[in-house]
C-alpha positions as CSV (number, residue, x, y, z in Angstrom):
1,M,29.9,13.6,4.8
2,P,32.1,15.9,6.9
3,S,29.8,15.3,9.9
4,L,30.1,11.5,9.4
5,L,33.8,11.7,9.2
6,H,34.0,13.9,12.2
7,R,31.9,11.4,14.2
8,L,34.1,8.5,13.0
9,R,37.3,10.3,14.0
10,R,35.8,11.1,17.4
11,A,34.7,7.5,18.0
12,F,38.1,6.1,17.2
13,R,39.8,8.3,19.7
14,D,38.6,5.8,22.3
15,P,41.1,2.8,22.4
16,Q,38.1,0.5,23.2
17,N,36.5,1.5,19.9
18,R,39.8,0.8,18.0
19,W,40.0,-2.7,19.5
20,I,36.3,-3.3,18.7
21,A,36.7,-2.2,15.1
22,L,39.8,-4.4,14.7
23,F,38.0,-7.5,15.9
24,I,35.0,-6.8,13.8
25,L,37.1,-6.3,10.7
26,L,39.1,-9.5,11.3
27,G,35.9,-11.4,12.0
28,C,34.3,-10.2,8.7
29,G,37.5,-11.2,6.9
30,L,37.4,-14.7,8.3
31,R,33.8,-15.0,7.0
32,L,35.1,-14.5,3.5
33,I,38.2,-16.6,3.2
34,W,38.3,-20.1,1.7
35,A,34.6,-20.2,0.6
36,E,35.3,-23.5,-1.1
37,D,35.9,-25.1,2.3
38,M,32.2,-24.8,3.2
39,K,30.4,-27.7,4.7
40,W,29.0,-30.0,2.0
41,K,26.7,-32.6,3.4
42,A,23.2,-33.8,2.6
43,D,21.4,-30.6,3.6
44,E,23.7,-28.3,1.7
45,I,23.7,-30.6,-1.4
46,W,19.9,-30.7,-1.4
47,M,19.6,-27.0,-1.0
48,Y,21.9,-26.3,-4.0
49,T,20.5,-29.1,-6.3
50,T,16.9,-28.1,-5.6
51,A,17.6,-24.4,-6.2
52,S,19.5,-25.2,-9.4
53,G,16.8,-27.5,-10.6
54,V,14.2,-24.8,-10.2
55,I,16.3,-22.1,-11.9
56,E,17.2,-24.4,-14.8
57,G,13.6,-25.6,-15.2
58,R,14.2,-29.2,-14.3
59,I,12.3,-29.1,-11.0
60,A,8.8,-27.7,-10.4
61,W,8.5,-24.9,-7.9
62,P,8.8,-26.5,-4.4
63,W,6.0,-25.3,-2.1
64,L,7.6,-27.1,0.8
65,G,11.2,-27.3,2.0
66,M,13.3,-30.2,3.0
67,G,12.3,-32.5,5.8
68,N,13.3,-31.7,9.4
69,G,14.1,-33.7,12.4
70,V,10.6,-33.5,13.7
71,G,9.3,-35.6,10.8
72,F,7.6,-33.2,8.4
73,P,8.8,-30.7,5.8
74,N,10.0,-27.2,6.5
75,P,8.0,-24.3,5.1
76,G,8.8,-23.4,1.5
77,L,10.5,-20.1,2.3
78,S,13.4,-22.1,3.7
79,V,14.3,-23.1,0.1
80,W,12.8,-20.1,-1.8
81,S,15.5,-18.0,-0.2
82,F,18.2,-20.1,-1.8
83,I,16.4,-20.2,-5.1
84,G,16.8,-16.4,-5.1
85,L,20.5,-16.8,-4.3
86,R,20.9,-19.4,-7.0
87,W,19.3,-16.9,-9.5
88,L,22.1,-14.5,-8.5
89,A,24.9,-17.1,-8.7
90,T,26.2,-19.7,-11.0
91,D,27.7,-22.3,-8.6
92,P,27.8,-23.2,-4.9
93,I,30.8,-21.0,-4.1
94,E,29.1,-17.9,-5.5
95,M,26.0,-18.8,-3.6
96,V,27.8,-19.1,-0.3
97,R,29.5,-15.8,-1.0
98,W,26.1,-14.2,-0.9
99,V,25.4,-15.9,2.5
100,Q,28.8,-14.7,3.8
101,V,28.1,-11.1,2.7
102,S,24.6,-11.2,4.2
103,N,26.2,-12.0,7.6
104,I,28.7,-9.1,7.2
105,V,25.8,-6.8,6.3
106,A,23.9,-7.9,9.4
107,I,26.9,-7.1,11.5
108,T,27.2,-3.7,9.9
109,L,23.5,-2.9,10.3
110,F,23.6,-3.8,14.0
111,I,26.7,-1.5,14.5
112,G,24.9,1.3,12.7
113,F,21.8,0.8,14.8
114,I,23.7,0.7,18.1
115,R,25.7,3.9,17.3
116,R,22.5,5.7,16.4
117,Y,19.8,4.4,18.8
118,I,21.3,2.7,21.8
119,P,22.0,5.1,24.8
120,K,25.6,6.0,24.9
121,P,26.3,4.7,28.4
122,T,25.5,1.1,27.3
123,Q,26.8,1.3,23.7
124,P,30.1,-0.3,24.6
125,I,28.3,-3.4,25.9
126,W,26.4,-3.8,22.6
127,L,29.5,-3.1,20.5
128,W,31.7,-5.5,22.5
129,G,29.0,-8.1,21.9
130,I,29.2,-7.5,18.2
131,A,33.0,-7.8,18.4
132,I,32.7,-11.2,20.2
133,A,30.1,-12.3,17.6
134,S,32.4,-11.3,14.8
135,V,35.3,-13.6,15.9
136,N,33.3,-16.4,17.6
137,P,34.1,-19.8,16.1
138,L,30.5,-21.1,15.6
139,A,29.2,-17.6,14.7
140,V,31.8,-17.5,11.9
141,H,31.0,-21.1,11.0
142,F,27.3,-20.4,10.8
143,S,27.9,-17.8,8.1
144,R,29.7,-20.0,5.6
145,A,27.3,-22.6,4.3
146,L,24.2,-23.1,2.1
147,W,22.0,-23.7,5.2
148,A,18.8,-21.9,6.1
149,Q,20.2,-21.1,9.6
150,D,23.0,-19.1,8.0
151,I,20.8,-16.4,6.6
152,L,19.0,-15.8,9.9
153,P,21.2,-12.9,11.2
154,I,20.2,-10.4,8.5
155,V,16.5,-11.4,8.7
156,G,16.8,-11.3,12.5
157,F,18.0,-7.7,12.2
158,L,14.8,-6.7,10.4
159,L,12.8,-8.5,13.1
160,F,14.7,-6.6,15.8
161,V,14.1,-3.2,14.1
162,G,10.4,-4.0,13.8
163,H,10.2,-5.0,17.5
164,W,12.1,-1.9,18.5
165,W,9.7,0.4,16.8
166,R,6.6,-1.7,17.6
167,G,4.9,1.5,18.8
168,T,4.7,2.8,15.2
169,R,2.5,1.6,12.4
170,W,5.4,0.5,10.2
171,G,7.4,-1.0,13.0
172,A,4.5,-3.1,14.3
173,L,3.7,-4.2,10.7
174,L,7.3,-5.1,10.1
175,W,7.6,-7.0,13.4
176,G,4.5,-9.1,12.6
177,L,5.5,-9.7,9.0
178,I,9.2,-10.7,9.6
179,G,8.3,-12.6,12.8
180,T,6.1,-14.9,10.7
181,L,8.5,-15.1,7.8
182,I,11.6,-15.8,9.8
183,G,10.0,-18.9,11.3
184,Q,9.4,-20.2,7.7
185,I,13.2,-19.9,7.1
186,H,14.0,-21.9,10.2
187,M,11.6,-23.2,12.9
188,S,13.6,-21.5,15.7
189,G,12.2,-18.2,14.4
190,F,8.7,-19.1,15.5
191,F,9.9,-19.6,19.0
192,W,11.9,-16.4,19.0
193,Q,9.0,-14.4,17.7
194,G,6.7,-16.1,20.3
195,S,9.1,-15.2,23.1
196,L,9.2,-11.6,22.1
197,V,5.4,-11.4,21.9
198,L,5.0,-13.0,25.3
199,W,7.6,-10.7,26.8
200,V,5.8,-7.6,25.4
201,I,2.3,-8.9,26.5
202,S,3.6,-9.7,30.0
203,G,4.9,-6.2,30.7
204,R,3.9,-2.5,30.4
205,Q,5.1,-2.4,26.8
206,R,2.0,-4.1,25.5
207,R,0.1,-0.8,25.6
208,L,2.7,0.9,23.4
209,T,2.5,-1.7,20.6
210,R,0.3,-1.1,17.6
211,W,-1.3,-4.5,17.8
212,G,-3.7,-3.9,14.8
213,W,-0.7,-3.3,12.5
214,W,1.1,-6.2,14.1
215,V,-1.8,-8.5,13.3
216,S,-1.9,-7.2,9.7
217,G,1.8,-8.0,9.3
218,T,1.4,-11.4,10.8
219,A,-1.5,-12.2,8.5
220,L,0.4,-11.1,5.5
221,G,3.4,-13.3,6.5
222,L,1.1,-16.3,6.8
223,V,0.2,-16.3,3.1
224,P,3.4,-18.1,1.8
225,M,2.9,-20.5,4.8
226,L,-0.4,-21.9,3.7
227,P,0.9,-24.9,1.8
228,W,2.9,-25.9,4.9
229,I,0.0,-25.4,7.2
230,S,-2.1,-27.7,5.0
231,K,0.7,-30.3,5.0
232,I,1.3,-30.4,8.7
233,A,-2.4,-30.5,9.5
234,T,-2.3,-34.1,8.4
235,Q,1.1,-35.0,9.7
236,A,1.5,-33.3,13.0
237,A,-0.1,-36.2,14.9
238,T,2.4,-38.6,13.5
239,S,5.5,-36.4,13.8
240,S,8.3,-37.8,15.9
241,R,9.2,-36.3,19.3
242,P,12.3,-37.0,21.5
243,S,11.8,-38.5,24.9
244,W,11.1,-36.2,27.9
245,A,14.3,-37.4,29.4
246,E,16.2,-35.9,26.4
247,I,14.1,-32.8,26.4
248,L,14.6,-32.0,30.1
249,T,18.4,-32.0,29.5
250,P,19.3,-28.3,29.6
251,N,20.7,-28.2,26.1
252,F,19.5,-24.7,25.3
253,H,21.4,-23.0,28.1
254,L,24.3,-25.3,27.7
255,H,24.7,-24.3,24.1
256,W,24.1,-20.7,25.0
257,L,27.0,-20.8,27.5
258,L,29.4,-22.9,25.4
259,T,28.8,-21.2,22.1
260,S,28.9,-17.6,23.3
261,W,32.2,-18.2,25.1
262,G,33.7,-20.0,22.1
263,L,33.8,-23.4,23.8
264,N,31.5,-25.4,21.5
265,L,34.1,-26.7,19.0
266,E,32.9,-30.3,19.6
267,Y,29.7,-29.4,17.7
268,E,31.7,-29.8,14.4
269,F,34.8,-31.6,15.5
270,G,33.3,-34.4,17.5
271,G,36.0,-36.8,18.7
272,V,38.6,-35.1,16.5
273,L,38.6,-32.3,19.1
274,W,40.0,-34.7,21.7
275,R,42.2,-36.8,19.5
276,S,44.1,-34.0,17.6
277,L,42.7,-30.5,17.8
278,L,43.6,-29.9,21.4
279,L,47.2,-30.6,20.5
280,M,47.3,-27.8,17.9
281,P,49.0,-25.8,16.6
282,T,52.1,-27.9,16.1
283,I,55.6,-26.5,15.7
284,A,58.3,-28.6,14.0
285,G,55.9,-31.5,14.3
286,R,55.5,-31.1,18.1
287,P,52.2,-30.3,19.7
288,T,51.9,-27.0,21.6
289,F,48.5,-27.7,23.2
290,G,47.6,-24.1,22.2
291,V,43.9,-25.0,21.6
292,A,43.7,-26.7,25.0
293,A,45.1,-23.6,26.6
294,L,42.7,-21.3,24.8
295,L,39.7,-23.4,25.7
296,L,40.9,-23.6,29.4
297,F,41.2,-19.8,29.5
298,L,37.8,-19.2,28.0
299,A,36.2,-21.8,30.4
300,V,37.8,-20.2,33.4
301,S,36.8,-16.8,32.2
302,A,33.2,-17.9,31.8
303,I,33.0,-19.4,35.3
304,G,34.8,-16.3,36.7
305,A,32.5,-13.8,35.0
306,I,29.3,-15.6,36.1
307,V,30.6,-15.9,39.7
308,L,31.6,-12.3,39.8
309,Y,28.2,-11.2,38.5
310,A,26.4,-13.3,41.0
311,K,28.5,-11.8,43.8
312,Q,27.7,-8.3,42.5
313,R,24.0,-9.0,42.4
314,R,24.1,-10.4,45.9
315,N,26.1,-7.6,47.5
316,E,24.6,-4.6,45.8
317,P,21.3,-2.9,46.7
318,P,18.3,-3.8,44.5
319,L,18.5,-2.6,40.9
320,T,22.0,-1.3,41.1
321,V,25.4,-2.4,39.8
322,P,28.9,-1.4,40.9
323,T,29.4,0.9,37.9
324,A,27.9,4.1,36.5
325,L,25.8,2.0,34.1
326,P,22.1,1.6,34.5
327,P,21.1,-1.9,35.7
328,I,20.0,-4.3,33.0
329,E,16.4,-4.2,34.3
330,Q,16.3,-0.6,33.1
331,T,17.8,-1.1,29.7
332,P,16.3,-2.4,26.4
333,L,18.8,-5.2,26.5
334,N,16.7,-6.7,29.3
335,H,13.9,-7.4,26.8
336,Y,16.0,-9.6,24.5
337,L,17.9,-11.5,27.2
338,W,14.8,-12.4,29.1
339,A,12.9,-13.3,25.9
340,G,15.8,-15.4,24.5
341,G,17.2,-16.8,27.7
342,V,14.0,-17.5,29.7
343,I,10.9,-17.6,27.6
344,M,12.3,-19.2,24.5
345,P,13.6,-22.3,26.2
346,I,10.3,-22.7,28.0
347,L,8.4,-22.7,24.7
348,L,10.9,-25.2,23.2
349,L,10.4,-27.4,26.2
350,L,6.6,-27.3,26.0
351,A,6.8,-28.1,22.3
352,R,9.2,-31.0,23.0
353,V,11.8,-29.8,20.5
354,R,15.3,-31.1,20.5
355,V,17.7,-28.1,20.7
356,P,21.0,-28.4,18.8
357,A,23.5,-25.5,18.9
358,H,22.5,-24.0,15.5
359,Y,19.0,-23.3,16.9
360,L,20.6,-20.4,18.9
361,T,21.7,-18.7,15.6
362,I,18.2,-17.0,15.7
363,L,19.3,-15.0,18.8
364,F,22.3,-13.4,17.0
365,P,23.9,-11.3,18.4
366,F,22.3,-11.3,21.9
367,T,24.0,-14.4,23.3
368,Y,27.3,-12.6,22.6
369,I,26.1,-9.3,24.0
370,W,25.3,-11.3,27.2
371,V,29.0,-12.1,27.5
372,A,29.9,-8.4,27.1
373,W,27.3,-7.5,29.7
374,L,28.9,-9.9,32.2
375,L,32.3,-8.3,31.6
376,R,31.0,-4.7,31.3
377,G,33.6,-2.2,32.4
378,K,36.4,-4.7,31.9
379,P,37.9,-3.9,28.5
380,R,41.1,-5.8,29.0
381,W,39.2,-8.9,29.8
382,L,37.0,-8.4,26.8
383,I,40.1,-7.9,24.6
384,S,41.5,-11.2,25.9
385,I,38.2,-13.0,25.2
386,C,38.1,-11.7,21.7
387,I,41.7,-12.6,21.0
388,A,41.2,-16.2,22.3
389,Q,38.1,-16.7,20.2
390,L,39.8,-15.1,17.2
391,L,42.7,-17.6,17.5
392,L,40.3,-20.5,17.9
393,T,38.3,-19.5,14.8
394,T,41.5,-19.1,12.8
395,I,42.7,-22.6,13.8
396,F,39.2,-24.0,13.1
397,L,39.2,-22.6,9.5
398,S,42.9,-23.5,9.0
399,Y,42.2,-27.1,10.1
400,V,39.2,-27.4,7.6
401,H,41.3,-25.8,4.9
402,I,44.3,-28.2,5.4
403,H,42.2,-31.3,5.7
404,S,39.5,-30.3,3.2
405,G,37.0,-30.6,6.0
406,I,37.0,-32.5,9.3
407,P,37.1,-36.2,8.4
408,G,35.8,-38.1,11.4
409,G,33.9,-35.1,12.8
410,N,30.3,-33.9,12.2
411,Y,31.6,-31.4,9.6
412,G,32.7,-34.2,7.3
413,F,34.4,-33.4,4.0
414,A,34.2,-29.8,2.7
415,Y,33.1,-28.8,-0.8
416,S,36.7,-28.5,-1.8
417,H,37.3,-32.2,-1.2
418,Y,34.7,-33.1,-3.8
419,H,35.5,-30.3,-6.2
420,P,39.3,-29.6,-5.9
């Protein structure tokens, strides 16, 4: 314990670490407030009523989950997870508390891993990414509902740990097992796992992976998936697919950019964003256009950071950057940004899968670490980004709380509207 306290005191001597800790604590707090304001639409209602029916003995055990946009049911694990939560809780609010806590635990586990295993020169990049993820509007929103996507961060951490130690027996086994299970919670997990596998196979890392143990873990993870495999074997040919014109729209990278920088409020607000949210907050009944100013600052920051990085890459010699940090090509972060940012969208394109913003939840926290990488060595800029996103998240949650949801937006009415 004295050693741990000593390390904590030493870490917090750095002003950057104090700011990072502040944003993480505030972001975790925002995940916990006003649980009764959670989104309460068809998917959430189905998840709760099905889980409750099973626990109360009114519904037989569901071997398959709810239907998805492709046209066939999700694997059973997508609903089994919430049956487990319903066993621990008595009502939807208690259930969503478990979801919120799981996201906070995921953040905490990533922090512990980074402090212990990420090389010290690049630790600030990872930690700033966690700070951004903690206060980001959609990241907070995607941790506050009875939705399969909302439990992905903590399962994703286990996948990350297995992949990191894929050169060991237990790591390769864990990677194969969780990589198969996470796709059964949400379909995006199959594409994330596939991207990681292809990245490893395509590089020198393939020889360092214990593939026999990985295959064993994968086979074990397939067992709960057998009812789903049997089902889709007869339905896959008739499943619906969006047109190629829609698929070729770069939704994946658009959501990556907008969500990571805190600009994707339209995802839940829809037209309400333009009609009223941009005017907020109001003082004495008069609009301040604060939200519009924050979004403008973040948009300009995103463009500026990308342009600055492009100039650095063009002007610097190969594999160098204008700081003392190692280039991304020589860091572990490179694996995850390439797998998530390049390989995964290609796989989604080939599968003709429509990509809404919540599909990128599977990449938590790497889309946010990407922002921190672009702004590496610029703590004041990172502080400003976190403050702006923190304010937007606070306004987002306050709007939902005041209006019992977002009437007229995709969010709809919150649980509190129906159960005051």
